[in-house]
C-alpha positions in Angstrom: 0.0 0.0 0.0 2.8 2.4 0.8 4.3 1.9 -2.7 1.0 2.7 -4.3 0.7 5.9 -2.3 4.2 7.0 -3.4 3.4 6.2 -7.0 0.2 8.2 -6.8 1.9 11.2 -5.2 5.0 11.3 -7.3 3.9 9.8 -10.6 0.7 11.9 -11.0 -1.4 8.9 -11.9 -4.6 10.7 -10.9 -5.5 13.6 -13.1 -8.1 16.3 -13.6 -11.4 15.8 -11.8 -10.3 12.4 -10.6 -7.8 14.1 -8.4 -10.6 16.2 -6.7 -12.8 13.1 -6.3 -10.0 11.2 -4.8 -9.1 14.0 -2.4 -12.7 14.4 -1.3 -13.0 10.6 -0.7 -9.9 10.6 1.3 -11.1 13.5 3.4 -14.4 11.7 4.1 -12.5 8.6 5.1 -10.3 10.6 7.5 -13.4 12.2 9.1 -15.1 8.8 9.5 -12.0 7.4 11.2 -11.4 10.3 13.5 -13.0 10.6 16.9 -14.7 13.9 18.0 -11.4 15.1 19.5 -9.6 14.6 16.2 -7.6 11.5 17.2 -7.4 8.9 14.5 -9.0 5.5 15.3 -6.6 2.8 14.3 -7.6 -0.9 14.2 -6.3 -2.9 17.2 -2.9 -4.3 16.8 -2.8 -8.0 15.7 -1.9 -10.4 18.5 1.6 -11.8 18.2 1.6 -15.1 16.4 2.2 -18.2 18.5 5.1 -20.4 17.5 4.2 -23.3 15.2 4.0 -26.5 17.1 6.4 -29.3 16.3 6.5 -33.0 17.1 6.7 -33.8 20.8 8.8 -36.9 20.0 12.5 -36.6 21.1 14.6 -35.7 18.1 17.7 -37.7 17.2 18.0 -37.6 13.4 20.1 -35.2 11.4 18.8 -33.0 8.6 21.9 -34.2 6.7 20.6 -37.7 6.5 22.2 -41.0 7.4 25.7 -39.6 7.3 24.8 -36.5 9.2 26.0 -35.6 12.7 24.6 -33.0 15.1 27.0 -31.2 17.5 25.2 -30.0 20.6 26.8 -27.9 23.4 25.2 -27.8 26.9 25.0 -25.7 30.0 26.4 -22.3 28.8 27.0 -19.8 27.8 30.2 -19.4 29.7 32.5 -16.3 29.3 35.6 -18.4 29.5 34.8 -21.4 27.4 32.0 -20.5 25.0 34.2 -18.2 22.9 36.8 -21.0 22.6 34.1 -23.5 21.5 32.8 -20.9 19.0 36.3 -20.5 17.6 36.8 -24.2 17.1 33.5 -24.5 15.4 34.3 -21.6 13.1 37.7 -23.0 12.3 36.1 -26.2 11.1 33.0 -24.6 9.4 30.6 -26.4 11.8 27.3 -25.2 13.1 26.0 -26.5 16.4 23.0 -26.3 18.8 23.7 -24.5 22.1 21.5 -25.8 24.9 21.6 -22.8 27.3 20.5 -22.4 30.9 18.2 -19.4 31.5 20.3 -17.5 34.1 23.5 -18.1 32.1 21.9 -16.6 29.0 20.6 -13.6 31.0 24.1 -13.1 32.5 25.8 -13.2 29.2 23.5 -11.9 26.4 26.5 -10.8 24.3 27.5 -14.5 24.1 24.0 -15.5 23.2 24.0 -13.0 20.4 27.4 -14.2 19.2 26.1 -17.7 19.0 23.1 -16.7 16.9 25.2 -14.4 14.7 27.5 -17.3 13.9 24.6 -19.3 12.6 24.2 -21.7 15.4 20.8 -22.6 16.9 19.5 -22.1 20.5 18.0 -24.8 22.7 16.1 -24.3 26.0 17.9 -26.2 28.8 15.7 -25.0 31.7 16.3 -22.5 34.5 17.9 -24.6 37.2 19.2 -27.6 35.3 17.3 -29.8 37.7 18.0 -33.4 36.6 15.1 -34.6 38.8 12.5 -32.3 37.2 10.7 -35.3 35.7 9.6 -36.1 39.2 8.3 -32.6 39.9 4.8 -31.2 39.5 3.8 -30.1 36.0 3.6 -26.5 37.2 7.3 -26.6 38.1 8.2 -28.2 34.8 6.2 -25.5 33.0 8.0 -22.7 34.9 11.4 -24.2 34.2 10.8 -24.5 30.4 8.8 -21.3 29.8 11.0 -19.0 31.9 14.2 -20.3 30.2 12.5 -19.8 26.8 11.9 -16.1 27.7 15.4 -15.7 29.0 17.0 -17.0 25.8 14.7 -15.1 23.5 15.3 -11.9 25.4 19.1 -12.4 25.6 19.4 -13.2 21.9 17.5 -10.0 20.9 14.4 -11.9 19.8 15.7 -15.2 18.4 13.7 -18.0 19.8 15.1 -21.4 20.9 14.2 -24.1 18.4 14.8 -27.1 20.8 14.2 -28.1 24.4 16.6 -30.5 26.1 15.6 -31.7 29.6 18.5 -31.6 32.1 20.0 -35.1 32.3 17.3 -36.2 29.8 14.6 -35.9 32.5 11.8 -35.6 29.9 8.1 -36.3 30.7 5.2 -36.5 28.3 4.0 -33.2 29.7 7.3 -31.4 29.3 7.8 -32.7 25.8 4.2 -31.7 24.8 4.7 -28.2 26.3 8.0 -27.6 24.6 6.5 -28.8 21.3 3.5 -26.5 21.6 6.0 -23.6 21.9 7.8 -24.6 18.7 10.7 -26.3 20.5 11.5 -29.9 19.4 12.5 -32.1 22.4 16.2 -32.9 21.8 18.0 -36.0 23.0 21.4 -37.4 22.2 23.0 -40.5 20.9 26.6 -40.1 22.0 27.3 -38.9 25.5 31.0 -37.9 25.4 31.2 -37.8 29.2 33.2 -34.6 28.9 31.3 -33.2 31.9 33.3 -35.7 34.0 36.6 -34.4 32.6 37.9 -37.9 31.7 40.7 -36.5 29.5 40.8 -35.4 25.9 41.8 -38.8 24.6 38.8 -40.5 26.4 36.4 -37.9 24.9 37.7 -38.4 21.4 37.7 -42.2 21.8 34.1 -42.2 22.9 33.1 -40.2 19.8 35.0 -42.5 17.5 33.5 -45.7 19.1 29.9 -44.5 19.5 29.2 -42.2 16.5 27.5 -45.2 14.8 24.9 -45.2 17.6 23.3 -42.1 16.1 24.0 -38.6 14.9 23.6 -36.3 18.0 26.7 -35.8 20.0 26.7 -34.2 23.5 29.4 -31.8 24.7 29.5 -29.0 27.3 30.8 -25.5 27.4 30.1 -24.6 31.0 30.1 -26.2 34.5 33.8 -26.0 35.1 37.0 -26.3 33.2 36.2 -27.3 29.6 39.7 -27.2 28.2 39.4 -31.0 27.5 36.2 -30.4 25.5 37.8 -27.7 23.4 40.8 -29.9 22.7 38.6 -32.9 21.9 36.5 -30.8 19.4 39.7 -29.7 17.7 40.5 -33.4 17.0 37.0 -34.8 16.6 35.6 -32.4 14.0 38.3 -32.9 11.4 38.1 -36.7 12.0 34.4 -36.8 11.4 34.8 -34.9 8.1 37.5 -37.4 7.1 35.0 -40.2 7.8 32.6 -38.7 5.4 30.2 -37.2 7.9 28.3 -33.9 7.2 27.4 -31.5 10.0 23.8 -30.6 10.3 21.0 -29.8 12.8 18.6 -32.1 14.6 15.4 -32.6 12.5 12.6 -30.5 13.7 
């Protein structure tokens, strides 16, 4: 509509008596829309659209097919380790899913924005990282999921998380359904690298090499302590996966 107005004003499409008629009609329309005090009555703003629901089933597959792998990074962002993880991913041309905890995202919005700007995806990882939340009331589960969703969206500047990963895999039918209704596909994993336990870089790499045939989604961490072993393992694992013919993708939504 704006383009039509500009064309009419600058291109002189209306001529002669048509101009007068058009101006008269416009004046009448303005009068009809104005209140007695002269304020224009605008139609109510449209309600924001709800996110499109996705499947409540836990995602494992890769959008790159049978030879695809999904790199997922949990518990951040962390000011010490997230930048290093981002650098390793960038060096190898790999995109990942960052499963962030609400308070961490709020504390480091610059890192959340950096993750998004680099083309990675966000994942809701709850507020408190309570691995026993599958035994808690539905109201508690709801608060953990929805509040973290808000935190990530706000910290990112409006980019919504596309996945939800329950802490420790503590999913329930209710939490999966709630996340899916908010457009967040529940996200599991196929290979737990155990990097959270700091078993050593070689052990992390060995786990990936032995278990990658179990499925495409690999679990790493960029927070919760010293993640130097994770960073070193990623430097070795990412090129190796490429050499084996794997393509890096995202979990199917």
